[in-house]
SERO-4910 file (N, C-alpha, C, O; in steps of 0.05 Angstrom, whole numbers):
BEGIN
 pado doro    nc1    nc2    nc3   cac1   cac2   cac3    cc1    cc2    cc3    oc1    oc2    oc3
  Met    A    862   4387    616    884   4391    636    898   4365    640    885   4345    645
  Pro    A    925   4365    640    940   4340    644    938   4331    672    932   4346    690
  Ser    A    942   4305    676    941   4293    703    962   4306    721    984   4313    712
  Asp    A    955   4309    746    973   4321    765    996   4303    773   1019   4313    777
  Glu    A    991   4278    775   1012   4260    785   1015   4236    766    997   4228    751
  His    A   1040   4225    767   1046   4200    753   1036   4201    724   1022   4183    715
  Ser    A   1045   4221    709   1037   4224    681   1051   4206    663   1047   4206    639
  Gly    A   1069   4189    673   1084   4170    657   1113   4178    653   1131   4162    657
  Gln    A   1117   4204    647   1144   4214    643   1149   4239    659   1130   4255    664
  Cys    A   1174   4243    668   1181   4267    682   1180   4291    663   1191   4289    641
  Arg    A   1166   4312    671   1163   4335    653   1188   4351    651   1191   4369    634
  Asn    A   1208   4345    668   1233   4360    668   1254   4347    650   1267   4360    633
  Cys    A   1257   4319    653   1279   4306    638   1268   4283    620   1284   4271    605
  Gly    A   1242   4277    622   1231   4256    605   1234   4228    614   1226   4210    600
  Thr    A   1246   4223    638   1250   4196    648   1223   4184    657   1206   4198    667
  Thr    A   1220   4158    652   1196   4145    661   1194   4145    691   1212   4137    705
  Leu    A   1171   4154    701   1167   4157    730   1161   4131    743   1147   4113    732
  Lys    A   1172   4127    768   1167   4103    783   1155   4110    811   1153   4093    828
  Gly    A   1148   4135    815   1137   4143    841   1130   4173    840   1126   4184    819
  Asp    A   1129   4185    864   1122   4213    866   1144   4232    857   1139   4255    850
  Phe    A   1169   4221    856   1192   4238    847   1208   4223    826   1210   4199    826
  Cys    A   1219   4239    808   1237   4227    787   1262   4217    800   1275   4232    815
  His    A   1270   4192    794   1294   4181    806   1320   4191    793   1341   4184    802
  Val    A   1317   4207    772   1341   4218    758   1346   4247    766   1368   4253    775
  Cys    A   1326   4264    763   1330   4293    769   1318   4301    795   1324   4323    805
  Gly    A   1300   4284    807   1288   4290    833   1264   4308    832   1253   4313    854
  Gln    A   1255   4316    809   1231   4333    807   1206   4318    815   1203   4294    808
  Ser    A   1188   4331    829   1162   4319    837   1144   4315    813   1145   4330    794
  Ser    A   1129   4294    814   1110   4288    792   1085   4306    794   1068   4306    776
  Lys    A   1082   4320    817   1058   4336    820   1061   4363    806   1082   4375    806
  Leu    A   1039   4373    795   1038   4399    782   1033   4421    802   1018   4417    821
  Ile    A   1045   4444    797   1040   4467    814   1013   4480    805    998   4490    822
  Arg    A   1007   4478    780    982   4490    769    959   4472    776    952   4454    760
  Arg    A    947   4476    799    924   4460    808    904   4479    821    910   4502    826
  Pro    A    880   4469    826    860   4486    840    872   4496    867    885   4481    881
  Thr    A    866   4521    873    877   4533    897    869   4518    922    886   4514    940
  Leu    A    845   4508    924    835   4494    948    852   4468    952    858   4461    975
  Glu    A    859   4455    930    875   4430    932    903   4436    942    914   4421    959
  Ile    A    915   4458    933    942   4467    942    941   4474    972    959   4466    986
  Leu    A    920   4488    980    918   4495   1009    915   4471   1026    927   4470   1048
  Lys    A    899   4451   1017    896   4426   1033    923   4412   1036    929   4402   1058
  Glu    A    939   4412   1015    965   4398   1016    984   4414   1035    999   4402   1050
  Ala    A    983   4441   1034   1000   4457   1051    993   4453   1080   1011   4450   1097
  Val    A    967   4452   1087    958   4448   1115    967   4420   1124    976   4417   1147
  Ser    A    964   4400   1107    973   4373   1114   1003   4372   1119   1012   4358   1138
  His    A   1018   4386   1103   1047   4387   1106   1055   4400   1133   1072   4391   1147
  Ile    A   1041   4422   1139   1047   4437   1164   1040   4420   1189   1056   4418   1208
  Leu    A   1017   4406   1188   1010   4389   1210   1030   4366   1213   1036   4357   1236
  His    A   1040   4356   1191   1060   4334   1192   1085   4344   1205   1097   4331   1222
  Leu    A   1094   4369   1198   1117   4381   1210   1113   4385   1240   1131   4381   1256
  Asp    A   1089   4394   1247   1082   4399   1276   1084   4373   1292   1093   4373   1314
  Ser    A   1074   4351   1280   1074   4326   1294   1103   4316   1298   1110   4305   1319
  Lys    A   1120   4321   1277   1148   4314   1280   1162   4330   1301   1178   4320   1317
  Leu    A   1156   4356   1302   1168   4374   1322   1159   4366   1350   1175   4366   1368
  Phe    A   1133   4360   1353   1123   4353   1379   1136   4327   1389   1144   4326   1412
  Leu    A   1138   4307   1372   1151   4282   1380   1181   4287   1386   1191   4275   1405
  Thr    A   1194   4303   1370   1222   4309   1374   1227   4323   1401   1245   4315   1416
  Leu    A   1211   4343   1407   1214   4358   1432   1207   4341   1456   1219   4343   1477
  Lys    A   1187   4323   1452   1179   4305   1474   1203   4287   1482   1208   4284   1506
  Leu    A   1217   4276   1463   1240   4259   1469   1264   4275   1479   1278   4267   1497
  Leu    A   1268   4298   1466   1291   4315   1473   1289   4324   1502   1309   4324   1516
  Leu    A   1265   4333   1511   1262   4344   1537   1258   4324   1559   1267   4328   1582
  Phe    A   1245   4302   1553   1236   4283   1574   1249   4255   1573   1245   4239   1591
  Arg    A   1263   4250   1551   1276   4223   1549   1305   4227   1539   1311   4221   1516
  Pro    A   1322   4236   1557   1350   4242   1549   1363   4218   1535   1362   4196   1545
  Gly    A   1377   4224   1513   1392   4203   1499   1376   4187   1479   1387   4176   1460
  Arg    A   1349   4186   1482   1333   4170   1465   1332   4180   1436   1333   4164   1417
  Leu    A   1331   4206   1433   1330   4218   1407   1355   4213   1391   1355   4206   1368
  Ala    A   1378   4216   1404   1404   4211   1391   1407   4181   1385   1417   4174   1363
  Leu    A   1398   4164   1402   1399   4135   1398   1383   4127   1374   1392   4112   1357
  Asp    A   1358   4137   1373   1341   4131   1350   1353   4141   1324   1352   4127   1303
  Trp    A   1364   4164   1325   1375   4176   1300   1399   4159   1290   1401   4154   1266
  Thr    A   1417   4151   1308   1439   4134   1300   1431   4106   1291   1446   4093   1276
  Glu    A   1408   4097   1300   1398   4071   1292   1382   4073   1266   1371   4052   1257
  Gly    A   1380   4096   1254   1366   4099   1228   1338   4108   1229   1324   4110   1208
  Lys    A   1327   4113   1253   1299   4122   1256   1299   4153   1254   1299   4166   1275
  Arg    A   1298   4163   1230   1303   4192   1226   1279   4207   1215   1275   4230   1221
  Ala    A   1263   4194   1198   1242   4208   1184   1221   4219   1203   1208   4239   1196
  Arg    A   1218   4207   1226   1197   4216   1245   1205   4240   1262   1189   4252   1275
  Tyr    A   1231   4248   1260   1241   4269   1277   1252   4293   1261   1258   4291   1238
  Val    A   1253   4316   1275   1267   4340   1263   1297   4334   1264   1307   4325   1284
  Pro    A   1311   4339   1242   1340   4334   1242   1354   4348   1265   1347   4370   1272
  Pro    A   1375   4335   1277   1388   4346   1300   1401   4373   1296   1401   4390   1314
  Phe    A   1412   4378   1272   1425   4404   1267   1404   4426   1266   1408   4448   1276
  Arg    A   1381   4420   1253   1360   4440   1251   1349   4446   1279   1342   4469   1285
  Leu    A   1347   4425   1296   1337   4429   1323   1357   4447   1338   1348   4464   1354
  Tyr    A   1383   4443   1334   1403   4459   1347   1401   4488   1338   1402   4507   1355
  Ile    A   1396   4492   1313   1394   4520   1302   1370   4534   1315   1372   4557   1322
  Ile    A   1348   4520   1318   1324   4532   1330   1329   4539   1359   1323   4561   1368
  Ala    A   1341   4521   1374   1347   4526   1403   1367   4549   1406   1363   4566   1423
  Ser    A   1388   4549   1390   1408   4570   1392   1397   4597   1383   1405   4618   1394
  Phe    A   1379   4597   1364   1367   4622   1355   1352   4636   1378   1356   4660   1382
  Phe    A   1336   4621   1392   1320   4633   1414   1338   4641   1437   1334   4662   1449
  Leu    A   1359   4625   1443   1377   4632   1465   1392   4658   1459   1392   4676   1476
  Phe    A   1404   4660   1436   1420   4683   1430   1403   4708   1423   1412   4731   1425
  Leu    A   1378   4703   1416   1359   4725   1414   1354   4737   1442   1353   4762   1445
  Leu    A   1350   4720   1462   1346   4729   1489   1372   4743   1500   1370   4763   1514
  Val    A   1395   4731   1493   1420   4743   1501   1423   4771   1490   1432   4790   1504
  Ser    A   1416   4775   1465   1418   4801   1452   1398   4821   1466   1405   4844   1470
  Phe    A   1375   4811   1473   1355   4828   1486   1366   4836   1514   1363   4859   1522
  Ala    A   1377   4817   1529   1388   4823   1555   1412   4841   1554   1418   4855   1573
  Asn    A   1426   4840   1531   1450   4856   1529   1445   4886   1526   1464   4902   1528
  Arg    A   1420   4894   1523   1414   4922   1520   1422   4938   1545   1432   4961   1543
  Asp    A   1417   4926   1568   1424   4940   1593   1455   4942   1595   1465   4962   1605
  Val    A   1469   4922   1586   1498   4922   1586   1508   4944   1568   1527   4958   1574
  Glu    A   1495   4947   1545   1504   4968   1526   1501   4996   1538   1518   5013   1533
  Met    A   1480   5000   1554   1476   5026   1567   1498   5031   1587   1508   5054   1589
  Glu    A   1506   5011   1602   1528   5014   1621   1555   5019   1608   1571   5035   1616
  Val    A   1559   5004   1586   1584   5006   1571   1587   5034   1559   1608   5045   1558
  Ala    A   1564   5045   1550   1565   5072   1538   1574   5094   1558   1584   5114   1550
  Gln    A   1570   5088   1583   1577   5107   1604   1606   5103   1615   1615   5117   1633
  Phe    A   1619   5082   1605   1645   5075   1615   1666   5093   1603   1666   5099   1579
  His    A   1685   5102   1620   1707   5118   1611   1733   5104   1618   1738   5097   1641
  Ala    A   1750   5101   1598   1775   5086   1602   1795   5102   1619   1796   5126   1618
  Asp    A   1810   5087   1635   1831   5098   1652   1857   5098   1635   1867   5077   1628
  Glu    A   1867   5122   1629   1890   5124   1611   1915   5110   1623   1931   5098   1609
  Glu    A   1918   5112   1649   1941   5099   1662   1939   5069   1660   1960   5055   1655
  Glu    A   1915   5058   1663   1911   5029   1660   1917   5020   1632   1929   4999   1627
  Ile    A   1908   5036   1612   1913   5029   1584   1943   5029   1578   1953   5012   1564
  Gln    A   1957   5050   1589   1985   5052   1585   2001   5029   1597   2020   5019   1585
  Ala    A   1992   5020   1621   2005   4998   1634   2001   4972   1618   2020   4956   1614
  Leu    A   1977   4968   1608   1972   4944   1592   1987   4945   1565   1997   4924   1556
  Gln    A   1989   4969   1554   2004   4972   1529   2033   4965   1532   2046   4953   1515
  Thr    A   2044   4973   1555   2072   4967   1562   2076   4936   1564   2095   4925   1553
  Glu    A   2058   4923   1578   2059   4894   1581   2056   4880   1554   2069   4860   1548
  Leu    A   2039   4892   1537   2035   4881   1510   2060   4882   1494   2067   4863   1480
  Asn    A   2074   4905   1495   2099   4908   1480   2120   4889   1490   2136   4878   1474
  Asn    A   2121   4885   1516   2140   4866   1528   2135   4837   1518   2153   4822   1512
  Ala    A   2109   4831   1517   2101   4804   1509   2109   4799   1479   2117   4778   1472
  Arg    A   2105   4820   1463   2112   4817   1435   2142   4815   1431   2151   4799   1414
  Glu    A   2157   4830   1446   2186   4829   1444   2197   4801   1453   2217   4792   1442
  Ser    A   2184   4788   1472   2193   4762   1481   2179   4739   1466   2182   4716   1473
  Asn    A   2164   4746   1445   2151   4726   1428   2131   4709   1443   2126   4686   1437
  Asp    A   2119   4721   1464   2098   4707   1480   2072   4714   1467   2057   4731   1476
  Trp    A   2065   4699   1445   2042   4707   1429   2016   4703   1443   1997   4719   1439
  Leu    A   2014   4682   1460   1989   4677   1474   1982   4700   1493   1959   4710   1494
  Thr    A   2002   4709   1509   1998   4731   1527   1992   4757   1511   1976   4773   1519
  Ala    A   2005   4760   1488   2001   4784   1472   1973   4785   1461   1961   4807   1460
  Val    A   1962   4762   1454   1934   4761   1444   1914   4770   1465   1896   4786   1460
  Phe    A   1918   4759   1490   1900   4767   1512   1903   4796   1519   1883   4810   1524
  Leu    A   1928   4806   1519   1932   4835   1526   1921   4853   1504   1910   4874   1510
  Gln    A   1925   4845   1479   1914   4861   1457   1884   4863   1459   1872   4885   1456
  Gly    A   1871   4841   1466   1842   4841   1469   1834   4859   1493   1814   4874   1491
  Ala    A   1849   4857   1515   1843   4873   1538   1846   4903   1533   1829   4919   1541
  Val    A   1867   4911   1518   1872   4939   1512   1849   4950   1495   1838   4971   1500
  Gln    A   1842   4935   1474   1821   4945   1456   1793   4945   1469   1777   4962   1463
  Ala    A   1789   4926   1487   1764   4925   1501   1760   4949   1519   1738   4960   1522
  Ile    A   1782   4958   1532   1781   4981   1549   1780   5007   1533   1766   5026   1541
  Glu    A   1794   5008   1511   1794   5032   1494   1767   5037   1481   1758   5059   1479
  Asp    A   1754   5015   1471   1728   5018   1458   1710   4996   1467   1704   4977   1452
  Pro    A   1699   4998   1492   1683   4976   1503   1657   4971   1487   1647   4949   1486
  Ala    A   1645   4992   1475   1620   4989   1460   1625   4971   1436   1608   4954   1430
  Glu    A   1647   4976   1421   1653   4960   1398   1659   4931   1406   1652   4912   1393
  Tyr    A   1674   4929   1428   1681   4902   1438   1656   4886   1445   1653   4863   1438
  Asn    A   1637   4899   1459   1613   4886   1467   1596   4878   1443   1584   4857   1442
  Arg    A   1596   4895   1423   1580   4890   1399   1591   4865   1384   1576   4848   1376
  Lys    A   1618   4864   1381   1630   4841   1368   1628   4816   1384   1625   4794   1373
  Met    A   1628   4818   1410   1626   4795   1427   1599   4781   1424   1597   4757   1420
  Ile    A   1578   4797   1424   1550   4787   1421   1547   4776   1393   1533   4756   1389
  Lys    A   1558   4789   1373   1556   4780   1346   1569   4753   1341   1558   4737   1326
  Asn    A   1592   4748   1354   1607   4724   1348   1602   4702   1369   1613   4680   1366
  Leu    A   1586   4707   1389   1581   4687   1410   1568   4661   1398   1577   4639   1406
  Pro    A   1549   4663   1380   1538   4638   1368   1558   4622   1354   1557   4597   1354
  Lys    A   1577   4635   1340   1599   4620   1326   1616   4605   1346   1624   4582   1341
  Ala    A   1623   4618   1368   1640   4605   1388   1625   4581   1400   1638   4561   1405
  Ala    A   1599   4584   1405   1584   4562   1417   1583   4539   1397   1585   4516   1405
  Phe    A   1580   4545   1371   1579   4524   1351   1605   4508   1350   1605   4484   1345
  Leu    A   1628   4521   1353   1654   4508   1352   1658   4488   1375   1675   4471   1373
  Leu    A   1642   4491   1396   1645   4473   1419   1630   4447   1416   1635   4428   1430
  Leu    A   1613   4446   1396   1598   4421   1391   1616   4397   1386   1613   4376   1399
  Pro    A   1635   4399   1367   1653   4376   1362   1671   4370   1386   1681   4348   1388
  Val    A   1677   4391   1403   1694   4386   1426   1680   4367   1445   1692   4348   1455
  Phe    A   1655   4373   1452   1640   4355   1470   1637   4327   1458   1638   4307   1472
  Ala    A   1632   4326   1432   1630   4300   1418   1655   4284   1421   1655   4260   1425
  Leu    A   1678   4297   1418   1704   4284   1420   1709   4274   1448   1718   4251   1452
  Ile    A   1703   4290   1468   1706   4282   1496   1688   4258   1502   1697   4238   1514
  His    A   1664   4259   1493   1645   4237   1496   1655   4211   1483   1653   4190   1495
  Met    A   1666   4213   1459   1677   4190   1445   1701   4178   1459   1703   4154   1462
  Leu    A   1719   4195   1469   1743   4185   1482   1737   4171   1508   1750   4151   1515
  Ile    A   1717   4181   1523   1709   4168   1548   1696   4141   1543   1698   4123   1559
  Asn    A   1684   4138   1520   1671   4113   1512   1685   4100   1488   1672   4091   1470
  Ile    A   1712   4100   1489   1728   4092   1467   1723   4063   1459   1727   4055   1436
  Arg    A   1714   4047   1479   1710   4018   1473   1683   4013   1459   1678   3992   1448
  Gln    A   1666   4034   1458   1641   4031   1444   1646   4031   1414   1661   4048   1404
  Lys    A   1633   4013   1400   1637   4012   1371   1618   4031   1357   1598   4024   1345
  Arg    A   1625   4057   1360   1608   4078   1348   1626   4096   1331   1650   4099   1336
  Phe    A   1614   4109   1312   1628   4129   1296   1627   4157   1310   1609   4162   1326
  Tyr    A   1646   4174   1302   1646   4201   1314   1620   4216   1309   1611   4231   1325
  Val    A   1608   4211   1285   1584   4226   1278   1561   4219   1297   1544   4236   1302
  Asp    A   1562   4195   1309   1541   4187   1329   1543   4205   1353   1523   4215   1364
  Tyr    A   1568   4210   1362   1572   4227   1385   1566   4257   1378   1559   4273   1395
  Leu    A   1570   4264   1353   1564   4291   1344   1533   4296   1345   1524   4317   1353
  Val    A   1518   4275   1337   1489   4277   1339   1480   4280   1368   1463   4297   1375
  Tyr    A   1493   4264   1386   1486   4267   1415   1494   4295   1425   1479   4307   1440
  Ser    A   1517   4305   1416   1525   4332   1424   1505   4353   1415   1499   4372   1430
  Leu    A   1495   4351   1391   1475   4369   1381   1450   4369   1398   1438   4390   1405
  Asn    A   1441   4345   1405   1417   4342   1422   1422   4353   1450   1405   4366   1461
  Phe    A   1445   4347   1461   1452   4356   1488   1453   4386   1489   1443   4399   1508
  His    A   1465   4399   1470   1467   4428   1469   1439   4441   1463   1433   4462   1473
  Ser    A   1423   4427   1447   1396   4437   1442   1380   4438   1468   1367   4458   1474
  Phe    A   1382   4417   1484   1368   4416   1510   1380   4438   1528   1365   4453   1541
  Ser    A   1406   4440   1530   1419   4459   1547   1411   4488   1540   1406   4505   1557
  Phe    A   1411   4494   1513   1403   4520   1504   1374   4526   1511   1367   4549   1518
  Ala    A   1357   4506   1508   1328   4510   1514   1325   4515   1544   1309   4533   1552
  Leu    A   1340   4501   1561   1339   4505   1589   1349   4533   1597   1337   4547   1613
  Leu    A   1371   4541   1585   1382   4568   1590   1363   4590   1582   1360   4610   1596
  Ser    A   1349   4585   1560   1329   4605   1550   1306   4608   1571   1298   4630   1578
  Val    A   1296   4585   1580   1275   4585   1600   1284   4598   1626   1269   4614   1638
  Asn    A   1308   4592   1634   1319   4604   1659   1322   4634   1656   1318   4648   1676
  Met    A   1331   4643   1633   1333   4672   1629   1307   4686   1631   1305   4707   1643
  Val    A   1286   4674   1620   1259   4685   1622   1250   4685   1651   1238   4705   1660
  Ile    A   1254   4663   1666   1246   4662   1694   1260   4683   1710   1247   4697   1726
  Leu    A   1286   4686   1707   1301   4706   1722   1293   4735   1714   1295   4753   1731
  Phe    A   1285   4738   1690   1275   4765   1681   1249   4772   1694   1244   4794   1703
  Leu    A   1231   4751   1696   1204   4756   1707   1205   4756   1738   1190   4770   1750
  Ile    A   1223   4740   1749   1225   4738   1779   1254   4742   1787   1268   4723   1795
  Pro    A   1265   4767   1785   1293   4772   1792   1300   4767   1821   1323   4764   1828
  Gln    A   1279   4765   1838   1284   4760   1867   1297   4733   1872   1310   4729   1893
  Ile    A   1295   4714   1853   1306   4687   1858   1334   4684   1846   1344   4662   1844
  Ser    A   1346   4706   1838   1372   4704   1826   1393   4692   1844   1413   4680   1835
  Phe    A   1390   4694   1871   1409   4684   1890   1409   4653   1890   1427   4641   1900
  Ile    A   1388   4641   1880   1386   4612   1879   1385   4602   1850   1376   4580   1845
  Ser    A   1394   4619   1832   1392   4613   1804   1408   4588   1796   1402   4575   1776
  Val    A   1428   4581   1812   1444   4557   1805   1427   4532   1805   1433   4513   1790
  Ile    A   1405   4532   1821   1387   4509   1822   1374   4504   1794   1368   4482   1787
  Leu    A   1370   4526   1780   1356   4524   1754   1373   4509   1733   1362   4500   1713
  Tyr    A   1399   4506   1739   1417   4493   1719   1424   4464   1727   1438   4451   1712
  Leu    A   1413   4455   1749   1419   4427   1758   1409   4406   1738   1420   4384   1737
  Pro    A   1387   4411   1723   1378   4391   1704   1399   4383   1683   1397   4362   1672
  Ile    A   1419   4401   1678   1438   4395   1657   1455   4370   1664   1457   4352   1648
  Pro    A   1469   4369   1688   1484   4345   1694   1466   4320   1697   1474   4298   1690
  Ala    A   1442   4324   1708   1423   4301   1710   1415   4291   1682   1414   4267   1678
  Tyr    A   1411   4309   1664   1404   4302   1636   1427   4287   1623   1422   4267   1609
  Ala    A   1452   4296   1628   1475   4282   1617   1477   4254   1627   1483   4235   1612
  Ala    A   1474   4250   1653   1476   4223   1665   1455   4204   1654   1461   4181   1646
  Ile    A   1430   4213   1653   1408   4197   1642   1413   4191   1612   1408   4169   1603
  Gly    A   1422   4212   1598   1427   4209   1570   1449   4189   1564   1447   4173   1545
  Phe    A   1470   4189   1580   1492   4170   1576   1482   4141   1581   1489   4123   1566
  Arg    A   1465   4138   1601   1454   4111   1607   1437   4101   1584   1439   4077   1576
  Thr    A   1420   4118   1573   1403   4110   1551   1419   4105   1525   1415   4085   1511
  Phe    A   1437   4123   1519   1452   4122   1494   1471   4098   1493   1475   4087   1472
  His    A   1483   4091   1516   1502   4069   1517   1492   4044   1529   1505   4023   1529
  Asn    A   1467   4045   1540   1455   4021   1552   1473   4010   1574   1479   3986   1574
  Gln    A   1483   4027   1592   1500   4019   1613   1487   4023   1640   1465   4035   1642
  Gly    A   1500   4014   1661   1489   4017   1688   1490   4046   1698   1503   4063   1686
  Trp    A   1475   4051   1719   1473   4078   1730   1500   4089   1739   1507   4111   1733
  Leu    A   1514   4073   1755   1539   4082   1766   1559   4090   1745   1571   4111   1745
  Lys    A   1563   4072   1725   1581   4077   1703   1572   4102   1687   1589   4118   1679
  Ser    A   1546   4104   1683   1536   4127   1667   1540   4153   1682   1548   4173   1670
  Ile    A   1535   4153   1708   1539   4178   1724   1568   4186   1724   1574   4210   1721
  Ile    A   1586   4167   1729   1615   4173   1730   1624   4184   1703   1638   4204   1702
  Lys    A   1616   4171   1681   1625   4180   1654   1613   4207   1647   1627   4224   1635
  Ala    A   1588   4211   1655   1575   4237   1648   1588   4260   1663   1594   4281   1651
  Phe    A   1594   4256   1689   1607   4278   1704   1636   4282   1696   1646   4304   1697
  Leu    A   1649   4260   1688   1676   4263   1677   1676   4279   1651   1693   4297   1648
  Ala    A   1657   4272   1634   1655   4287   1608   1649   4316   1613   1660   4334   1600
  Leu    A   1630   4321   1631   1622   4349   1636   1645   4364   1650   1649   4388   1644
  Gly    A   1660   4351   1667   1683   4364   1680   1704   4373   1660   1713   4395   1661
  Ile    A   1711   4354   1642   1731   4361   1622   1720   4382   1603   1735   4400   1595
  Tyr    A   1695   4380   1597   1682   4399   1578   1682   4427   1591   1686   4447   1577
  Cys    A   1676   4429   1617   1676   4455   1630   1704   4468   1630   1706   4492   1626
  Ile    A   1725   4452   1633   1752   4462   1631   1757   4473   1603   1768   4495   1600
  Cys    A   1750   4458   1583   1753   4467   1556   1736   4492   1550   1744   4510   1536
  Leu    A   1712   4492   1562   1694   4515   1559   1706   4541   1571   1705   4562   1558
  Leu    A   1717   4538   1595   1729   4562   1608   1753   4572   1591   1756   4596   1587
  Phe    A   1770   4554   1582   1793   4562   1566   1783   4575   1540   1794   4595   1531
  Ser    A   1763   4562   1528   1753   4573   1502   1740   4600   1505   1743   4617   1488
  Leu    A   1726   4604   1528   1714   4631   1533   1735   4652   1537   1733   4674   1527
  Ala    A   1756   4644   1552   1778   4664   1556   1791   4671   1529   1797   4694   1524
  Leu    A   1796   4651   1513   1808   4655   1487   1789   4671   1469   1798   4688   1453
  Phe    A   1763   4665   1471   1743   4680   1455   1743   4709   1462   1742   4726   1444
  Phe    A   1743   4715   1488   1743   4743   1496   1768   4758   1487   1768   4782   1483
  Ala    A   1790   4743   1484   1815   4756   1475   1815   4759   1444   1825   4779   1434
  Leu    A   1803   4740   1430   1804   4741   1401   1780   4755   1388   1780   4759   1364
  Val    A   1760   4762   1404   1735   4772   1392   1739   4796   1374   1724   4799   1354
  Leu    A   1758   4813   1379   1762   4836   1362   1776   4830   1336   1777   4846   1318
  Phe    A   1787   4806   1334   1800   4798   1309   1781   4782   1291   1788   4776   1268
  Leu    A   1757   4776   1301   1738   4760   1286   1722   4777   1266   1705   4767   1252
***
């Protein structure tokens, strides 16, 4: 049986090997045809390594705001789960919970009956907007008309496209963050990494809060308290990421969140209007 590793030449392209992987084609020097026990040991080792990376990543993400993004931009990357992958994991669980919670909404929507007079009035306004070339108003009215005419289909498309809309807001927050710190000598991608981490934390918090409110619906009247960690996280994260004082960090964080909330509200309104065209 040939040696498993470092056989001298790459079995794929014949290049002389200088390590575990061929520097020309990238193929591993290790053979797949090995004793089963050896393969299992390597698989377990790989899983444990991934678990340790995930544990360290979550530890910094949840309890040391800004540190993960700072390390990543400084080149300390191999020890952490990549920021985009972390965002995908967080968004997956959040929108899975949203879809689950939406079942009750679907039952209510199924019992909804449109008011023909209301539809006719909206249709008239829609025609007027089109005649006057007011395209923005026409888009909103078109969405409103179709949402009332077929609320079940509207709700289905809204839930389906919500993750896409959330993803499009990532570069918006990164841009706001960069403009507020325009004097910092950083690239836009640095702020994009911070945005990915910030949204990953926010999505994780939203997921936890949804579970808490589902299990203890009696506390819904104070549910706003459950979301206070988000501005606090932003302020601490700004201080760590930019190595600035508390006052400046708090002001910049709240300014960024304020502008972002305005953009978010406008984006949500536009999303609800455009959802049927997606």
